Z-matrix of the N, CA and C atoms (Angstrom, degrees):
N
C 1 1.454
C 2 1.519 1 113.06
N 3 1.388 2 114.76 1 -37.95
C 4 1.498 3 119.60 2 -177.99
C 5 1.558 4 109.06 3 -75.46
N 6 1.281 5 117.83 4 -38.95
C 7 1.485 6 120.78 5 174.81
C 8 1.528 7 110.36 6 -54.83
N 9 1.315 8 113.80 7 -43.28
C 10 1.480 9 119.46 8 -179.29
C 11 1.545 10 109.78 9 -67.41
N 12 1.322 11 117.06 10 -44.23
C 13 1.477 12 118.06 11 -177.32
C 14 1.517 13 110.06 12 -64.31
N 15 1.305 14 119.05 13 -35.21
C 16 1.471 15 122.55 14 -174.94
C 17 1.530 16 112.02 15 -90.81
N 18 1.325 17 118.51 16 5.76
C 19 1.475 18 120.71 17 -172.40
C 20 1.535 19 115.26 18 -82.03
N 21 1.354 20 115.44 19 -5.48
C 22 1.457 21 120.43 20 -178.54
C 23 1.573 22 107.98 21 -87.59
N 24 1.333 23 114.85 22 162.83
C 25 1.478 24 118.49 23 175.03
C 26 1.499 25 109.48 24 -63.80
N 27 1.258 26 118.74 25 -38.96
C 28 1.430 27 126.47 26 -177.81
C 29 1.566 28 109.90 27 -66.48
N 30 1.332 29 115.03 28 143.79
C 31 1.435 30 117.79 29 177.90
C 32 1.557 31 108.79 30 -87.03
N 33 1.315 32 116.66 31 121.13
C 34 1.434 33 120.93 32 -174.27
C 35 1.508 34 115.94 33 -53.04
N 36 1.359 35 116.86 34 -39.39
C 37 1.432 36 119.76 35 -177.56
C 38 1.528 37 110.45 36 -115.97
N 39 1.340 38 114.76 37 21.62
C 40 1.468 39 119.80 38 177.23
C 41 1.539 40 111.43 39 83.82
N 42 1.316 41 116.21 40 -177.61
C 43 1.451 42 122.10 41 179.40
C 44 1.499 43 113.73 42 -113.41
N 45 1.334 44 115.40 43 -7.21
C 46 1.507 45 120.54 44 -179.99
C 47 1.474 46 108.86 45 -86.89
N 48 1.358 47 117.28 46 151.18
C 49 1.445 48 118.51 47 -179.13
C 50 1.519 49 112.74 48 -70.78
N 51 1.302 50 117.39 49 163.52
C 52 1.436 51 125.21 50 172.51
C 53 1.523 52 108.98 51 -59.35
N 54 1.335 53 115.47 52 136.58
C 55 1.472 54 122.88 53 -177.91
C 56 1.557 55 111.84 54 -56.74
N 57 1.332 56 116.28 55 -46.14
C 58 1.465 57 121.06 56 -179.24
C 59 1.497 58 112.16 57 -61.71
N 60 1.349 59 115.15 58 -41.97
C 61 1.473 60 116.69 59 177.17
C 62 1.515 61 111.53 60 -65.98
N 63 1.304 62 119.31 61 -40.15
C 64 1.423 63 123.77 62 179.36
C 65 1.555 64 109.43 63 -59.53
N 66 1.323 65 117.38 64 -41.23
C 67 1.481 66 122.20 65 179.72
C 68 1.474 67 111.05 66 -66.75
N 69 1.369 68 116.16 67 -38.16
C 70 1.486 69 118.98 68 -172.94
C 71 1.530 70 115.11 69 -85.61
N 72 1.343 71 116.70 70 -13.69
C 73 1.455 72 118.76 71 -169.97
C 74 1.509 73 113.77 72 -59.65
N 75 1.268 74 118.92 73 -30.57
C 76 1.456 75 122.31 74 -179.78
C 77 1.512 76 112.87 75 -64.82
N 78 1.350 77 117.96 76 -21.59
C 79 1.458 78 122.61 77 -176.34
C 80 1.555 79 109.57 78 -93.29
N 81 1.332 80 117.68 79 -5.04
C 82 1.450 81 119.78 80 -174.08
C 83 1.529 82 114.33 81 -80.34
N 84 1.326 83 116.19 82 143.67
C 85 1.441 84 116.54 83 173.04
C 86 1.525 85 110.55 84 -72.03
N 87 1.332 86 120.14 85 144.56
C 88 1.445 87 120.49 86 -179.41
C 89 1.576 88 108.36 87 -70.21
N 90 1.321 89 115.85 88 162.98
C 91 1.442 90 119.88 89 173.86
C 92 1.486 91 114.30 90 131.53
N 93 1.397 92 117.16 91 -137.86
C 94 1.430 93 123.67 92 -172.54
C 95 1.493 94 109.30 93 -92.32
N 96 1.361 95 116.98 94 130.08
C 97 1.417 96 122.39 95 -177.58
C 98 1.543 97 110.32 96 -124.11
N 99 1.336 98 115.03 97 136.79
C 100 1.488 99 122.24 98 179.78
C 101 1.556 100 107.23 99 -116.55
N 102 1.335 101 114.72 100 126.44
C 103 1.472 102 120.32 101 178.92
C 104 1.533 103 108.77 102 -109.52
N 105 1.314 104 115.68 103 118.34
C 106 1.481 105 120.30 104 -176.18
C 107 1.502 106 112.02 105 -92.16
N 108 1.291 107 118.15 106 139.04
C 109 1.508 108 119.75 107 -179.70
C 110 1.508 109 110.54 108 55.51
N 111 1.334 110 115.64 109 47.07
C 112 1.501 111 120.54 110 -168.86
C 113 1.454 112 115.28 111 -78.98
N 114 1.331 113 120.52 112 -12.12
C 115 1.499 114 121.31 113 174.57
C 116 1.510 115 112.13 114 57.34
N 117 1.333 116 117.84 115 -121.23
C 118 1.437 117 123.42 116 -170.78
C 119 1.535 118 111.90 117 -91.75
N 120 1.281 119 119.50 118 3.24
C 121 1.465 120 121.37 119 162.09
C 122 1.509 121 117.52 120 96.06
N 123 1.327 122 118.55 121 11.68
C 124 1.517 123 116.56 122 -172.84
C 125 1.538 124 111.50 123 -64.06
N 126 1.369 125 115.78 124 -36.52
C 127 1.474 126 116.31 125 -177.72
C 128 1.558 127 112.24 126 -80.12
N 129 1.330 128 115.47 127 -37.83
C 130 1.450 129 119.03 128 175.24
C 131 1.489 130 113.09 129 -60.67
N 132 1.336 131 115.67 130 -42.27
C 133 1.476 132 117.08 131 179.54
C 134 1.498 133 112.12 132 -65.54
N 135 1.374 134 113.49 133 -40.60
C 136 1.480 135 116.15 134 179.71
C 137 1.515 136 109.57 135 -61.64
N 138 1.326 137 120.23 136 -44.85
C 139 1.436 138 121.16 137 179.94
C 140 1.562 139 110.58 138 -63.25
N 141 1.306 140 118.34 139 -36.83
C 142 1.497 141 118.98 140 176.13
C 143 1.517 142 108.76 141 -63.97
N 144 1.301 143 119.14 142 -33.90
C 145 1.422 144 121.64 143 179.84
C 146 1.522 145 111.19 144 -68.87
N 147 1.315 146 117.33 145 -25.08
C 148 1.457 147 123.23 146 176.64
C 149 1.509 148 113.67 147 -89.11
N 150 1.332 149 114.27 148 7.22
C 151 1.504 150 119.16 149 176.31
C 152 1.497 151 118.53 150 95.15
N 153 1.307 152 117.59 151 6.33
C 154 1.462 153 122.09 152 178.73
C 155 1.540 154 111.45 153 -79.98
N 156 1.243 155 117.50 154 151.04
C 157 1.454 156 124.82 155 173.74
C 158 1.576 157 105.01 156 -93.59
N 159 1.315 158 116.79 157 104.69
C 160 1.472 159 119.75 158 -163.29
C 161 1.541 160 112.15 159 -109.72
N 162 1.325 161 113.89 160 138.10
C 163 1.470 162 120.88 161 167.44
C 164 1.546 163 107.47 162 -118.38
N 165 1.318 164 116.25 163 130.44
C 166 1.442 165 123.11 164 178.55
C 167 1.482 166 110.78 165 -110.63
N 168 1.319 167 116.14 166 124.70
C 169 1.508 168 122.52 167 -179.36
C 170 1.505 169 111.57 168 -112.75
N 171 1.305 170 116.33 169 132.57
C 172 1.428 171 119.08 170 179.21
C 173 1.538 172 107.21 171 -160.82
N 174 1.376 173 115.65 172 154.31
C 175 1.455 174 119.91 173 178.46
C 176 1.535 175 111.68 174 -79.04
N 177 1.272 176 119.14 175 -11.23
C 178 1.464 177 120.56 176 -173.75
C 179 1.527 178 109.95 177 -104.88
N 180 1.350 179 114.38 178 114.90
C 181 1.422 180 118.75 179 173.93
C 182 1.511 181 112.51 180 -65.22
N 183 1.353 182 117.03 181 -35.39
C 184 1.475 183 121.62 182 176.49
C 185 1.501 184 110.25 183 -57.63
N 186 1.366 185 119.11 184 -47.29
C 187 1.380 186 122.64 185 -177.85
C 188 1.506 187 111.66 186 -64.23
N 189 1.317 188 117.37 187 -44.73
C 190 1.461 189 121.60 188 -178.40
C 191 1.519 190 112.95 189 -65.60
N 192 1.385 191 117.40 190 -33.69
C 193 1.431 192 118.46 191 174.99
C 194 1.579 193 111.68 192 -63.05
N 195 1.302 194 115.28 193 -37.25
C 196 1.432 195 120.69 194 175.75
C 197 1.543 196 111.68 195 -65.43
N 198 1.379 197 112.97 196 -37.99
C 199 1.475 198 118.39 197 174.94
C 200 1.553 199 112.84 198 -59.25
N 201 1.350 200 112.07 199 -44.52
C 202 1.467 201 116.65 200 -179.30
C 203 1.548 202 110.24 201 -63.53
N 204 1.324 203 116.05 202 -39.57
C 205 1.448 204 122.60 203 -179.00
C 206 1.549 205 108.86 204 -65.44
N 207 1.341 206 117.13 205 -43.31
C 208 1.434 207 120.53 206 178.90
C 209 1.517 208 112.86 207 -62.05
N 210 1.349 209 113.39 208 -41.57
C 211 1.526 210 119.54 209 177.16
C 212 1.508 211 110.12 210 -61.70
N 213 1.328 212 117.23 211 -42.23
C 214 1.488 213 119.63 212 179.13
C 215 1.514 214 112.37 213 -64.89
N 216 1.369 215 115.48 214 -38.73
C 217 1.440 216 118.78 215 178.38
C 218 1.545 217 110.92 216 -66.07
N 219 1.331 218 118.57 217 -29.84
C 220 1.422 219 121.88 218 -175.54
C 221 1.567 220 109.39 219 -94.19
N 222 1.287 221 117.93 220 0.45
C 223 1.481 222 121.99 221 175.95
C 224 1.496 223 114.12 222 75.73
N 225 1.290 224 117.59 223 28.79
C 226 1.506 225 122.35 224 176.51
C 227 1.504 226 110.31 225 -128.13
N 228 1.300 227 118.68 226 168.02
C 229 1.447 228 120.71 227 173.61
C 230 1.489 229 111.14 228 -124.86
N 231 1.314 230 114.27 229 147.74
C 232 1.450 231 122.39 230 176.15
C 233 1.579 232 107.01 231 -136.02
N 234 1.310 233 115.03 232 155.74
C 235 1.458 234 121.25 233 172.14
C 236 1.513 235 107.51 234 -95.33
N 237 1.314 236 116.24 235 140.87
C 238 1.454 237 120.86 236 176.63
C 239 1.504 238 111.42 237 -120.13
N 240 1.303 239 116.08 238 147.98
C 241 1.461 240 120.22 239 -179.80
C 242 1.537 241 108.31 240 -141.01
N 243 1.331 242 115.51 241 119.91
C 244 1.474 243 117.77 242 179.25
C 245 1.543 244 106.21 243 -86.41
N 246 1.352 245 113.65 244 119.49
C 247 1.479 246 118.62 245 179.96
C 248 1.525 247 109.08 246 -160.93
N 249 1.290 248 114.01 247 145.97
C 250 1.484 249 121.63 248 173.70
C 251 1.450 250 107.19 249 -83.15
N 252 1.336 251 120.96 250 130.89
C 253 1.476 252 121.37 251 -178.78
C 254 1.524 253 112.45 252 -65.86
N 255 1.343 254 116.46 253 -15.19
C 256 1.474 255 119.03 254 173.62
C 257 1.499 256 112.02 255 -64.87
N 258 1.324 257 117.92 256 -27.07
C 259 1.420 258 123.92 257 -178.52
C 260 1.536 259 115.97 258 -112.24
N 261 1.355 260 116.65 259 -14.57
C 262 1.418 261 120.86 260 -172.17
C 263 1.567 262 109.15 261 -75.85
N 264 1.296 263 113.50 262 137.67
C 265 1.489 264 119.87 263 178.20
C 266 1.548 265 110.44 264 -118.33
N 267 1.304 266 116.15 265 133.35
C 268 1.451 267 123.73 266 178.92
C 269 1.513 268 107.46 267 -94.51
N 270 1.352 269 114.64 268 119.64
C 271 1.500 270 115.84 269 -177.40
C 272 1.541 271 110.18 270 -68.85
N 273 1.336 272 118.09 271 141.97
C 274 1.454 273 120.51 272 -179.20
C 275 1.529 274 114.97 273 -58.03
N 276 1.285 275 114.68 274 142.40
C 277 1.481 276 123.77 275 175.58
C 278 1.530 277 112.86 276 48.07
N 279 1.307 278 117.75 277 45.65
C 280 1.445 279 123.31 278 -173.65
C 281 1.540 280 113.48 279 -109.28
N 282 1.319 281 116.37 280 -14.42
C 283 1.494 282 119.07 281 -169.20
C 284 1.534 283 111.53 282 -129.61
N 285 1.314 284 116.10 283 141.44
C 286 1.450 285 120.59 284 175.44
C 287 1.575 286 108.72 285 -87.92
N 288 1.339 287 116.77 286 -27.88
C 289 1.467 288 123.00 287 -178.07
C 290 1.547 289 106.64 288 -141.43
N 291 1.308 290 115.90 289 133.47
C 292 1.479 291 121.83 290 169.82
C 293 1.562 292 106.73 291 -126.38
N 294 1.311 293 113.17 292 133.22
C 295 1.474 294 119.15 293 -174.12
C 296 1.569 295 109.32 294 -122.46
N 297 1.326 296 116.55 295 132.46
C 298 1.425 297 124.09 296 172.94
C 299 1.486 298 111.65 297 -130.85
N 300 1.301 299 119.42 298 103.21
C 301 1.462 300 125.16 299 -174.85
C 302 1.518 301 107.17 300 -112.82
N 303 1.305 302 115.91 301 114.02
C 304 1.511 303 121.85 302 -179.68
C 305 1.536 304 111.93 303 45.23
N 306 1.323 305 112.29 304 46.67
C 307 1.514 306 119.48 305 178.99
C 308 1.511 307 107.61 306 -100.54
N 309 1.324 308 115.56 307 85.84
C 310 1.459 309 123.31 308 -173.63
C 311 1.541 310 110.75 309 -94.13
N 312 1.313 311 117.67 310 113.42
C 313 1.476 312 122.32 311 179.47
C 314 1.584 313 107.01 312 -130.54
N 315 1.309 314 116.73 313 164.02
C 316 1.473 315 118.75 314 179.51
C 317 1.521 316 111.14 315 -56.89
N 318 1.352 317 117.87 316 147.15
C 319 1.457 318 122.48 317 -172.85
C 320 1.525 319 115.75 318 -52.61
N 321 1.383 320 116.03 319 -36.92
C 322 1.484 321 115.98 320 -174.82
C 323 1.544 322 107.64 321 -71.20
N 324 1.296 323 116.88 322 -34.05
C 325 1.526 324 120.61 323 178.94
C 326 1.524 325 106.16 324 -71.70
N 327 1.324 326 117.39 325 -45.01
C 328 1.515 327 119.57 326 -178.40
C 329 1.513 328 112.46 327 -60.17
N 330 1.335 329 117.81 328 -41.14
C 331 1.461 330 117.36 329 -178.55
C 332 1.558 331 110.45 330 -65.64
N 333 1.311 332 117.34 331 -37.57
C 334 1.475 333 120.22 332 178.73
C 335 1.522 334 109.37 333 -69.08
N 336 1.340 335 118.23 334 -45.59
C 337 1.506 336 120.32 335 175.13
C 338 1.448 337 112.90 336 -55.57
N 339 1.354 338 117.87 337 -45.30
C 340 1.454 339 120.90 338 -176.68
C 341 1.532 340 111.15 339 -68.17
N 342 1.325 341 117.52 340 -34.86
C 343 1.485 342 118.89 341 175.26
C 344 1.541 343 108.40 342 -65.31
N 345 1.289 344 116.95 343 -38.51
C 346 1.495 345 120.30 344 177.38
C 347 1.494 346 109.98 345 -65.29
N 348 1.353 347 119.72 346 -38.27
C 349 1.431 348 123.91 347 178.86
C 350 1.516 349 110.10 348 -56.50
N 351 1.321 350 115.87 349 -51.17
C 352 1.476 351 122.16 350 -177.23
C 353 1.552 352 108.85 351 -55.19
N 354 1.304 353 116.45 352 -45.93
C 355 1.454 354 121.93 353 -177.99
C 356 1.509 355 112.67 354 -77.57
N 357 1.325 356 116.80 355 -28.05
C 358 1.456 357 121.64 356 -179.32
C 359 1.446 358 116.20 357 -75.16
N 360 1.317 359 119.40 358 -17.48
C 361 1.469 360 122.75 359 179.28
C 362 1.503 361 109.06 360 -78.96
N 363 1.315 362 116.26 361 141.81
C 364 1.475 363 120.23 362 168.17
C 365 1.480 364 110.42 363 -74.84
N 366 1.305 365 118.35 364 159.24
C 367 1.479 366 119.22 365 176.56
C 368 1.524 367 111.14 366 -53.74
N 369 1.315 368 115.21 367 130.00
C 370 1.449 369 120.08 368 -175.28
C 371 1.535 370 113.84 369 85.83
N 372 1.354 371 114.62 370 -5.87
C 373 1.485 372 116.76 371 178.01
C 374 1.517 373 115.23 372 -69.76
N 375 1.308 374 117.56 373 160.60
C 376 1.474 375 122.40 374 -173.93
C 377 1.508 376 113.35 375 -123.88
N 378 1.319 377 115.53 376 141.16
C 379 1.432 378 123.38 377 176.36
C 380 1.541 379 106.88 378 -112.88
N 381 1.342 380 115.58 379 128.90
C 382 1.469 381 121.69 380 179.48
C 383 1.543 382 105.45 381 -117.96
N 384 1.369 383 116.55 382 125.92
C 385 1.428 384 121.04 383 178.60
C 386 1.513 385 109.63 384 -134.87
N 387 1.331 386 116.11 385 136.72
C 388 1.475 387 121.45 386 159.80
C 389 1.508 388 107.06 387 -134.77
N 390 1.368 389 111.66 388 137.69
C 391 1.430 390 118.21 389 -177.97
C 392 1.563 391 109.11 390 -152.47
N 393 1.267 392 115.96 391 162.41
C 394 1.453 393 119.59 392 177.39
C 395 1.525 394 110.02 393 -80.06
N 396 1.345 395 115.37 394 145.82
C 397 1.464 396 121.44 395 174.92
C 398 1.574 397 109.32 396 -96.93
N 399 1.321 398 117.63 397 168.97
C 400 1.431 399 118.29 398 175.53
C 401 1.541 400 116.51 399 -53.25
N 402 1.310 401 116.20 400 -30.41
C 403 1.458 402 121.82 401 177.09
C 404 1.504 403 113.94 402 -60.88
N 405 1.325 404 117.45 403 -16.22
C 406 1.480 405 121.97 404 178.82
C 407 1.528 406 110.37 405 -65.22
N 408 1.337 407 116.84 406 -30.20
C 409 1.463 408 117.21 407 -178.66
C 410 1.500 409 114.17 408 -55.57
N 411 1.336 410 116.41 409 -28.70
C 412 1.470 411 118.21 410 178.55
C 413 1.499 412 112.82 411 -77.85
N 414 1.316 413 118.74 412 -14.87
C 415 1.438 414 122.35 413 -179.19
C 416 1.527 415 113.92 414 -88.20
N 417 1.343 416 115.40 415 -41.19
C 418 1.465 417 119.39 416 178.48
C 419 1.496 418 114.85 417 67.03
N 420 1.376 419 117.30 418 27.57
C 421 1.442 420 120.50 419 -177.05
C 422 1.487 421 114.15 420 -108.91
N 423 1.392 422 117.58 421 16.56
C 424 1.437 423 121.19 422 176.16
C 425 1.520 424 108.55 423 146.20
N 426 1.321 425 114.66 424 168.18
C 427 1.425 426 121.21 425 176.78
C 428 1.480 427 111.82 426 91.82
N 429 1.363 428 116.17 427 171.78
C 430 1.451 429 120.35 428 -179.73
C 431 1.486 430 114.99 429 -64.48
N 432 1.345 431 118.96 430 153.99
C 433 1.486 432 119.88 431 -174.69
C 434 1.557 433 113.11 432 -86.50
N 435 1.333 434 117.75 433 5.29
C 436 1.477 435 118.77 434 -175.52
C 437 1.531 436 108.49 435 -127.72
N 438 1.342 437 114.37 436 144.07
C 439 1.463 438 121.32 437 -174.55
C 440 1.533 439 113.42 438 -66.00
N 441 1.325 440 116.93 439 -32.00
C 442 1.467 441 118.53 440 -174.64
C 443 1.510 442 112.54 441 -68.08
N 444 1.346 443 117.68 442 -16.77
C 445 1.467 444 119.63 443 176.40
C 446 1.526 445 112.26 444 -90.18
N 447 1.327 446 117.44 445 -5.86
C 448 1.460 447 120.65 446 178.14
C 449 1.510 448 109.85 447 -83.47
N 450 1.322 449 116.96 448 169.63
C 451 1.474 450 123.53 449 -178.42
C 452 1.517 451 109.22 450 -129.09
N 453 1.360 452 114.79 451 153.48
C 454 1.476 453 121.59 452 173.92
C 455 1.493 454 109.31 453 -136.68
N 456 1.283 455 118.06 454 165.07
C 457 1.466 456 123.74 455 -173.68
C 458 1.503 457 112.71 456 -66.40
N 459 1.327 458 116.67 457 -34.23
C 460 1.503 459 119.24 458 178.30
C 461 1.533 460 110.51 459 -63.38
N 462 1.266 461 114.89 460 -50.49
C 463 1.512 462 118.43 461 -178.99
C 464 1.539 463 108.11 462 -62.88
N 465 1.331 464 118.87 463 -45.27
C 466 1.459 465 120.44 464 -177.35
C 467 1.504 466 112.24 465 -64.60
N 468 1.312 467 119.86 466 -32.22
C 469 1.447 468 121.08 467 178.38
C 470 1.518 469 112.08 468 -65.45
N 471 1.409 470 115.10 469 -34.49
C 472 1.467 471 119.32 470 175.37
C 473 1.533 472 110.06 471 -73.89
N 474 1.305 473 115.49 472 -47.59
C 475 1.475 474 119.69 473 -173.55
C 476 1.576 475 113.17 474 -64.85
N 477 1.351 476 113.56 475 -28.39
C 478 1.462 477 118.11 476 -179.13
C 479 1.537 478 113.28 477 -105.94
N 480 1.312 479 113.55 478 28.21
C 481 1.484 480 118.65 479 175.90
C 482 1.488 481 109.65 480 -55.76
N 483 1.303 482 117.24 481 129.03
C 484 1.466 483 123.04 482 -175.11
C 485 1.501 484 112.22 483 113.25
N 486 1.339 485 116.70 484 -12.15
C 487 1.460 486 120.97 485 173.88
C 488 1.513 487 109.46 486 -104.67
N 489 1.345 488 115.80 487 142.57
C 490 1.459 489 120.97 488 171.05
C 491 1.512 490 107.58 489 -90.55
N 492 1.317 491 119.01 490 126.76
C 493 1.427 492 122.17 491 -179.56
C 494 1.519 493 112.33 492 -85.17
N 495 1.319 494 114.69 493 114.15
C 496 1.452 495 120.83 494 173.67
C 497 1.530 496 109.99 495 -76.40
N 498 1.329 497 114.15 496 -29.38
C 499 1.488 498 120.48 497 -179.82
C 500 1.521 499 106.52 498 -153.90
N 501 1.289 500 116.82 499 134.90
C 502 1.479 501 122.04 500 178.99
C 503 1.499 502 108.63 501 -159.08
N 504 1.370 503 115.63 502 108.58
C 505 1.447 504 120.75 503 -179.16
C 506 1.539 505 112.56 504 -146.46
N 507 1.308 506 112.12 505 151.65
C 508 1.468 507 120.00 506 167.36
C 509 1.534 508 105.31 507 -106.46
N 510 1.338 509 115.79 508 134.75
C 511 1.468 510 120.62 509 -177.11
C 512 1.546 511 109.94 510 -156.76
N 513 1.338 512 113.16 511 173.56
C 514 1.473 513 117.83 512 172.85
C 515 1.538 514 104.76 513 -113.48
N 516 1.310 515 115.63 514 139.85
C 517 1.473 516 120.10 515 175.32
C 518 1.509 517 109.18 516 -151.46
N 519 1.308 518 115.91 517 167.20
C 520 1.447 519 121.19 518 173.77
C 521 1.553 520 109.36 519 -76.81
N 522 1.290 521 118.91 520 122.26
C 523 1.443 522 122.19 521 175.84
C 524 1.555 523 107.35 522 -114.05
N 525 1.277 524 114.25 523 110.81
C 526 1.502 525 120.30 524 179.36
C 527 1.482 526 109.29 525 -121.87
N 528 1.381 527 113.73 526 94.11
C 529 1.466 528 118.42 527 -176.36
C 530 1.510 529 107.51 528 -139.35
N 531 1.292 530 115.26 529 98.18
C 532 1.495 531 119.55 530 -179.11
C 533 1.487 532 112.56 531 66.79
N 534 1.330 533 114.79 532 -155.73
C 535 1.428 534 119.54 533 -176.86
C 536 1.512 535 114.23 534 -90.85
N 537 1.301 536 118.15 535 -9.75
C 538 1.457 537 120.52 536 -172.16
C 539 1.573 538 110.69 537 -104.68
N 540 1.265 539 119.14 538 -15.88
C 541 1.497 540 123.08 539 173.19
C 542 1.468 541 104.87 540 -118.39
N 543 1.318 542 120.33 541 103.24
C 544 1.460 543 121.73 542 -170.85
C 545 1.508 544 112.63 543 -143.15
N 546 1.297 545 120.34 544 75.77
C 547 1.445 546 122.81 545 171.29
C 548 1.516 547 112.44 546 137.80
N 549 1.362 548 114.65 547 -163.34
C 550 1.402 549 122.02 548 -178.97
C 551 1.481 550 111.87 549 -55.97
N 552 1.362 551 117.21 550 129.55
C 553 1.481 552 120.64 551 -178.44
C 554 1.527 553 111.65 552 -132.95
N 555 1.304 554 116.99 553 145.59
C 556 1.447 555 124.25 554 171.83
C 557 1.512 556 108.58 555 -95.52
N 558 1.329 557 116.02 556 114.03
C 559 1.445 558 120.05 557 -172.76
C 560 1.519 559 111.48 558 -130.74
N 561 1.346 560 113.94 559 159.93
C 562 1.447 561 123.25 560 167.13
C 563 1.509 562 108.09 561 -116.26
N 564 1.360 563 114.72 562 135.44
C 565 1.433 564 119.79 563 -179.39
C 566 1.532 565 109.58 564 -126.91
N 567 1.324 566 115.74 565 135.69
C 568 1.493 567 121.04 566 -177.38
C 569 1.523 568 109.61 567 -137.07
N 570 1.368 569 113.78 568 134.55
C 571 1.448 570 119.25 569 163.93
C 572 1.531 571 104.71 570 -120.81
N 573 1.312 572 117.07 571 113.41
C 574 1.476 573 122.34 572 -177.72
C 575 1.516 574 108.79 573 -120.22
N 576 1.327 575 112.62 574 142.74
C 577 1.496 576 119.40 575 -175.74
C 578 1.501 577 108.91 576 -124.67
N 579 1.366 578 115.16 577 134.92
C 580 1.476 579 118.38 578 173.85
C 581 1.488 580 106.97 579 -84.28
N 582 1.378 581 113.44 580 125.55
C 583 1.467 582 119.10 581 -176.76
C 584 1.498 583 113.15 582 -60.10
N 585 1.250 584 121.30 583 148.34
C 586 1.457 585 126.35 584 -178.12
C 587 1.559 586 110.19 585 -69.19
């Protein structure tokens, strides 16, 4: 499905970074950044432009090829890794920043990935997440069509146990990202830090 979505010349979610990531970048520690479910690379390329050493992981080779092309066009380099998050393991204490932007996977996979995120951050490392909440289903402006793939703050607080939340909110905002995120959205946003 993702290969098909990313197979057009057009970037499905645009080429500009996610607004929440852009707002949070000034608070991030410099260093190695991992982008989960990164698709066509807009957030990974943006982080590379800010001086991070970035690895983008996604199950779609088609999407990651577009990410590499976008990086080349912007004069930066990123590493890409084709992997299904159901099987992907994050090595402990390997990352200064981990990013998950609208990375919606089944709950059992998400819980394991988030446990890996907590362990995968170096002391002082930061996790940035934005995802749709179940309230998004009433908006119909993007995201998966089923509630179980959505996230809320209560579940994330449990799944990310071990991180200190610098910011954690559910809110509604305009999400304008390509043709698939287009309008008022119900989201949860988290900035979590692993204590030193």
